[in-house]
N, C-alpha and C positions, 0 to 999 in steps of 0.2 A: 463565438463566445472568445473572449481575450485570453492568449496565453499566458500564463504567471509567469512572470520573469526567475530564472534560476539560474544558480551561481555554475558559470561555463566552466570553472573549476572541477567541476562533477563529471567522473567519466558517463560516458552516454552509450547507448547498445550502438553498435557498428550498422551502417546503414542495411548491409546484406541480411543481419537479423531482424531489422525495423521492419522490413518489406513484408514479409509474412504477416507482421501484426495490422499491418498498414490494410490488407486484403481482405483480412478475414472479417466477416461478421462479426459484431459485438456479440450478439447471443452466443455464438462458438468460442468466445473470449471468455465471457462471464460463466456461463453455467457450469464449467468444471470450479471456477473458483468459489462459486454458492456453495457447491458441495465440500470442498474442503473448508471454508470459515466454519459450517455449520459443523462439521465434524470438531475441529479444531476448538472451537468456543461450546461444544455441548454442555458441559459444568458451567460455564457462566451463563450460558443462555437458562438453563434450571435452576439457579439460583436467582433469576432476573437481575444480574448485574448490568443486562445490556438493556434493558424495557425503557430507559431512556430514549433509544432509538424506534419506538415502536411510532410516536406519533412527529419523527423528526425524518431528514433526507441528509444523507452525507454523501458529497459526490467526492471520490477517490478520481485525480488524473494522475496517469502513470507517464508523464510526458515524452519519454523516449520509445514507448513501446505504443503509442496511437490508441492508449485505452483509457478511455473514461468510463466510469459506471457510477449508479447511485447505489447506496446502502441503506438499507432502512428496516425493521423488523416488524412481520406479519406473522401473526398466530403464531407467537413462540420462537420463531425461525427468521434468520438473517435472509435478506433477499436482496440479490444482487439482481440491479434492474437498469434499463438506459436512465441514463442521467435527467435529473431534474433540471428544469428552466429555473427554478429559484432555490437551489440549495438551503441548507438552515447553516450548512458547514462544507469550507472544501479545502481537500487536504491534497498538494501536490508535490511532486518529487519524481526524480527519475528511480529506475529499476534499482542501480546502485545505492541510491538513499535507502529507499525500502528494506533493501537486501542490508544497510549498516543496523538500522531500525531495528530487524526482525532477530538478526546476530544479537544485538546488544554493544557491536562494536563501536556505535556512537549512541547517547542517547538524543531524545527528542529535541531538547534544548540546545545542544549544542548545533544539533543540524539546521534547527530553527536560525540561530546568530548567524550562521555561514549562509543563509539565503539559499541550504541544500532542500527546505522542507518547508512549504508555506502552506500556511492555514488563515484561510479568511471566514467570516461569519460569525456566527454564533460564538463569542468566545466563552460564554460557562459551557457549554456545549464542545467544543475544542478543549478546555483542558479538563472536561469528563473522560472524552475518547483517550488525550495524551496519558491522564492518570492511570486508565483502564488497561493500558496499551502497557505501560511500564511496570504494574503489578503482577501483570500474568507471569507467572514464572515457567519458563521454556520448558522446563524438565517435568511440570505437571501435564503439557499437552498431550492427547493421542498422539502417535506416530514418532514420539522421541524413540530412541535416539535418531532414527533414520532421516526426519526431517529434519534435525537441528544440523544433521552430517551433510543433506542435499545444500541447504542454506551455506554453510560454512565453504562448502567447495562451491557454489557459483560466484559468492562473493570474491573467493582466492582465485577464480578463474576472472573475475572482472577485472581485480588487481593487476594479473598477468598481462589481460590483453591491454588494458590502459599503460602498462608500461611497455609494451611495444609498439610505441609509435604513439599512443595515445590513442581516444576517440574521442574527447571533451567536444567539442562541437561538429563531431561529423555527422 
């Protein structure tokens, strides 16, 4: 599959961090993610806000972590699975980009126009996912404030690493 072009001014994971991601089987990388996503979005799943994913396949590509996974809804739960050959929507970015989005340091439109976040495929589904994520109040999610502190710390660490010699295309 062709790698999406991402703005090279975006900080990248250093090579020594990428190596473990590259050698781990995808199942070991995605199983914890599935548990966390279902926990975080329990209320949204119960109200049916994510039902649109029941017949759709979203491919998420974390480019610098060598992590590609499919996301869909099965029996009212998010399922993280092997990437589909024909996803309805592809969302691609770096760990740093997704951290910026999760911590709300940057909004999705800014990241998109800077070419740090890429979306392709079903435009209507992409807008729904974007609007859903922007509408989620981080304070309302389970595991707050611990999750928020962890994400903020991760983003600060990435900024610090980037400041010490950069790792933009390392």
